[in-house]
Structure formats: C-alpha cells, structure tokens
C-alpha positions as CSV (number, residue, x, y, z in Angstrom):
1,M,46.4,82.7,137.8
2,E,44.5,82.4,134.5
3,A,43.5,84.9,131.9
4,K,40.7,84.3,129.4
5,A,39.6,85.7,126.1
6,V,36.4,84.8,124.2
7,A,35.4,85.6,120.6
8,R,31.7,85.2,120.1
9,Y,29.6,84.8,116.9
10,V,32.6,84.0,114.7
11,R,31.1,82.9,111.4
12,I,33.0,79.6,111.1
13,S,31.5,76.2,111.8
14,P,32.7,74.7,115.2
15,T,33.6,71.4,113.5
16,K,36.2,73.3,111.4
17,V,37.6,75.2,114.4
18,R,38.0,72.2,116.8
19,P,41.0,70.6,114.9
20,V,42.8,73.9,115.1
21,M,42.2,74.1,118.8
22,A,43.6,70.7,119.3
23,L,46.9,71.9,117.8
24,I,47.5,74.5,120.5
25,K,46.2,72.9,123.7
26,G,49.0,72.7,126.4
27,K,51.6,74.6,124.4
28,D,53.5,77.7,125.3
29,V,51.9,80.8,123.9
30,D,54.8,81.7,121.6
31,E,54.9,78.2,120.2
32,A,51.1,78.1,119.8
33,L,51.1,81.4,117.9
34,A,53.9,80.1,115.6
35,V,51.8,77.0,114.9
36,L,48.7,79.1,114.1
37,R,50.7,81.4,111.9
38,F,51.7,78.6,109.6
39,T,48.4,76.6,109.7
40,P,46.7,77.0,106.3
41,N,43.2,77.3,107.7
42,R,40.8,80.2,108.0
43,A,39.9,79.2,111.5
44,A,43.6,79.6,112.5
45,R,43.4,83.3,112.1
46,A,40.4,83.7,114.4
47,V,42.0,81.4,117.0
48,A,45.3,83.4,116.8
49,K,43.4,86.6,117.5
50,V,41.7,85.2,120.5
51,L,45.0,83.7,121.8
52,A,46.8,87.1,121.4
53,S,43.9,88.7,123.3
54,A,44.2,86.2,126.2
55,V,47.9,86.9,126.4
56,A,47.3,90.6,126.4
57,N,44.8,90.2,129.2
58,A,47.3,88.2,131.2
59,E,50.0,90.8,130.7
60,H,47.9,93.9,131.3
61,N,45.3,92.9,133.8
62,L,47.2,90.2,135.9
63,E,50.7,91.5,135.3
64,L,52.0,88.0,134.3
65,D,55.1,87.4,132.3
66,R,54.5,86.3,128.7
67,D,57.4,83.8,128.8
68,T,55.7,81.8,131.6
69,L,52.3,81.5,129.9
70,R,50.9,78.4,128.3
71,V,47.5,77.5,126.8
72,S,45.7,75.7,129.6
73,R,42.3,75.4,128.0
74,A,41.1,76.0,124.4
75,Y,37.6,75.1,123.3
76,V,34.9,76.1,120.9
77,D,31.1,76.1,121.5
78,S,28.5,76.4,118.8
79,G,26.8,79.8,118.4
80,P,23.5,80.5,116.7
81,S,22.9,79.3,113.2
82,V,21.5,81.4,110.5
83,R,19.0,79.5,108.4
84,R,18.9,80.0,104.6
85,L,16.8,78.5,101.9
86,M,18.2,76.8,98.8
87,P,15.8,76.4,95.8
88,R,15.4,72.8,94.7
89,A,13.6,71.0,91.9
90,R,9.8,71.1,91.5
91,G,9.3,74.3,93.6
92,R,10.7,72.8,96.8
93,A,13.3,74.4,99.1
94,D,16.0,73.0,101.3
95,V,17.0,74.7,104.6
96,F,20.7,74.9,105.3
97,K,22.4,76.4,108.3
98,K,25.3,78.8,108.4
99,R,26.8,78.0,111.7
100,S,28.8,80.2,114.1
101,S,31.2,79.6,116.9
102,H,32.1,80.9,120.3
103,I,35.9,80.5,120.7
104,T,37.4,80.5,124.2
105,V,41.1,80.4,125.1
106,V,42.5,80.3,128.6
107,V,46.1,80.9,129.4
108,A,47.8,80.2,132.7
109,E,51.2,80.2,134.3
110,R,53.4,77.2,133.7
111,E,54.2,75.1,136.8
112,A,57.9,75.5,137.6
C-alpha cells in the first residue's frame, strides 16, 4: 500500500529541489525527516512538509504504521513559469523566468 502527497506551484526552481529529493529516496521516513531538518536549503523545508503530509495520509487514510514506512518515490516536475522583464541597456528588455515546481512524495510499507 502506498500513500502520496503533492505540493503544487511551489515557487522554487525544480533544479534546486532535485538534489534534495535525491537525499531522501529509499530512506525510512523518520531518517528522511531528520536529513531534511538539517539540510541548509530552502527546498528542504518544502520537501519536509510534503513528506510529513504523505506520512499523515498513510497513517490516517490507510491506517499504516509509521515505523514501517519508507520513501518509495520522490520526484519533482516543473510547474508554470512566471515571466518578468529586466530593463537592459539602450531601451532593451530581457525576459527571465521565475520557475515553479510540483513536488510529489510517495511512501510505502517496507518489505519485511
């Protein structure tokens, strides 16, 4: 049995979130939360909230034991980008994108 949680439209670039996701894949949920708590990265807070939500979904909806849960899948997809203009020399303008992410964490029971 698997429980899933998704945070959509998080205003962090997916390229900054992906290394944080790599830290928690395949770990037990308590160990993954401990790793995220001490990771000095803004993306770690967002990923920790999604992981805590997935654990709560597993406990409440599926009645799974927290001690038997592990992170089976954790991935991030890119969300919509907000385009902004930056004034440049000689009256020109550069377009730059403020990217967003959709963060997904799936927890499942560990095989005994």
